[in-house]
C-alpha positions, -999 to +999 in steps of 0.1 A: -545+669-194-555+643-223-533+625-245-543+601-274-518+566-269-515+529-282-523+508-251-523+472-269-520+451-302-530+418-307-503+388-310-488+358-291-475+364-257-458+343-233-487+350-215-510+335-240-525+342-278-547+375-279-558+371-314-576+399-330-612+386-319-599+384-286-584+416-286-618+426-297-637+409-268-610+427-243-616+464-257-647+464-277-671+461-247-657+493-224-681+518-215-670+533-182-632+549-179-606+526-172-584+539-145-545+546-149-521+539-119-486+548-112-468+514-124-488+476-123-510+470-090-486+443-082-455+464-075-482+487-049-492+450-033-460+440-029-454+471-009-489+468+009-498+503-005-530+512-030-520+521-062-517+558-073-542+570-097-531+594-126-562+595-144-583+580-167-587+563-200-615+562-223-630+563-259-613+528-272-607+523-304-595+488-325-579+500-357-563+466-372-549+448-345-540+477-327-562+495-296-560+533-287-570+549-261-576+586-248-558+588-212-573+621-190-546+628-162-554+643-131-532+668-112-507+645-101-504+625-134-499+655-151-469+667-133-457+633-138-459+640-175-447+671-177-414+661-153-408+633-179-414+607-152-434+588-177-431+562-202-455+543-213-485+523-209-490+483-201-523+468-197-537+446-174-563+414-179-580+393-161-576+360-181-609+339-167-630+366-180-608+391-205-617+419-189-598+448-187-589+457-152-566+486-152-539+505-171-503+510-154-487+541-165-453+529-166-422+546-153-385+558-171-367+527-173-393+501-177-402+497-215-442+498-224-438+479-258-462+451-262-447+431-283-422+417-260-443+418-229-437+400-195-463+393-174-467+389-138-496+384-117-512+394-084-521+373-056-553+365-070-531+346-093-554+360-122-539+396-132-520+396-166-498+428-165-476+432-202-441+447-197-417+446-221-389+418-214-356+438-212-336+417-240-307+401-220-267+394-232-255+359-238-231+366-207-262+377-183-282+342-190-253+319-188-245+341-154-284+339-143-286+299-149-260+292-123-284+307-099-310+280-104-310+245-087-300+216-105-336+209-110-340+242-128-308+242-147-317+208-165-354+220-171-340+252-188-321+232-207-346+208-222-366+237-232-338+250-251-329+218-271-363+213-275-363+246-295-330+235-314-338+235-349-316+205-362-309+217-390-295+243-381-274+227-353-236+224-354-224+189-352-195+196-333-210+216-306-242+187-305-215+162-297-199+182-273-237+186-254-242+147-257-204+142-244-211+165-211-247+152-202-231+110-205-204+126-182-230+139-156-252+110-155-220+085-152-214+112-119-248+109-110-244+076-109-213+068-088-231+094-065-255+074-060-240+040-058-221+055-031-251+069-014-269+037-017-233+023+004-241+041+031-217+071+019-223+107+027-214+125-007-216+165-007-203+191-023-178+212+002-186+242-019-224+239-007-216+229+027-239+251+055-220+270+082-240+243+106-226+212+084-189+229+090-192+237+121-210+199+129-179+183+111-153+206+129-170+195+162-165+157+151-131+162+148-124+186+180-117+217+158-126+252+163-142+271+130-132+305+128-150+325+100-125+353+084-145+385+069-132+384+033-110+414+025-122+443+010-104+453-023-109+496-029-104+504-064-078+529-070-104+557-066-117+546-037-077+542-021-070+580-028-098+589-011-092+571+018-056+582+025-067+617+013-087+614+045-061+604+067-035+628+056-066+653+063-075+637+097-039+639+109-034+675+102-070+687+120-053+659+152-022+680+151-040+716+149-059+702+182-031+691+197-011+727+193-047+747+202-048+719+229-017+737+248-030+772+244-059+763+268-044+738+293-022+736+321+013+731+312+007+702+341-025+688+325-012+689+281+003+652+284-031+639+299-050+654+272-026+650+245-031+615+251-065+610+255-065+631+219-045+606+202-064+575+216-096+586+208-086+596+177-083+561+167-119+553+177-127+584+162-154+563+141-172+548+172-206+566+181-213+575+218-246+582+229-237+610+258-274+621+259-306+620+241-295+649+219-255+643+220-243+615+199-208+619+189-171+603+192-151+605+219-127+625+201-153+654+190-165+654+228-129+658+239-121+691+210-151+702+218-148+707+253-113+722+249-127+745+228-153+755+253-125+759+284-110+784+254-142+806+253-149+808+293-138+841+301-131+830+343-110+803+329-084+818+302-083+849+326-068+826+354-050+807+328-038+837+310-004+835+317-001+801+320+002+793+281+031+818+282+048+791+303+081+766+286+093+738+303+128+741+320+150+711+317+182+730+330+197+717+360+211+738+389+248+736+403+257+729+440+267+765+441+238+781+429+211+761+451+237+771+475+232+812+466+199+810+462+192+795+500+213+826+517+201+855+493 
């Protein structure tokens, strides 16, 4: 299967400026077909695997600042295309030689538009891969900034401030920014002063487990770690309750069924075992290489096998009809029974 598709366009990218002359240098001298792979090379290198070939690109043509080429899919690429897996294409260029190395055919979920392409480099540090940067919201950006180190956050802030147009800036917001910078600077000076006097200054929220254990040991305290309680959603809570009720019903049914198989003298013991094993039904025990079940499943399974054992069920066929009698005979009845 052959398709004609746009693979690149001239423009300025985070990877560098790709003027029309540079675009011509990259694409106009291609003589042999260029390999088409599923997803970028770096994605495969990260998994220590070789890229999957889906076809070849050839017949490159530059129209204005746009570059077009034919993609001849192989059998795998044709199947991917027919299944709707493929989204578009993204080039890989050697930034030192301006040579086109590969063209990645991108899966659904990764936008191929080169107008806002993002590059990633492989282990050699020379390959430019073009993919579209997903537009993030302000809230997402601010959340991401909080994950950076203090130094990285300051560098990011400097980059942002450098791009701010003073003629469009809000004076009140700028004043607030300057005030916050002064506050941070004052705090940094206080911390530096305390440290110069031999004091340890650390944020307790940033203490490691080891640090907390060390401090506790010095104060003869014991550190106990608690697991955060999982908060279930209403749907999860309903599902959990439903599961518990269904299991309780199953447990009572198993006990009732057991009493039709097990002799009365042993029923209370087996019932106790069933109820105790039910409490640990989530724990899987390896009884053999092929049998890995919970203790509850093991006991109920053994009981069922007794019920299907013809010798056992014949021997105890009348026992299951017994009922416990709590009547206590009086003295006269016992004496009469003795002389009869």
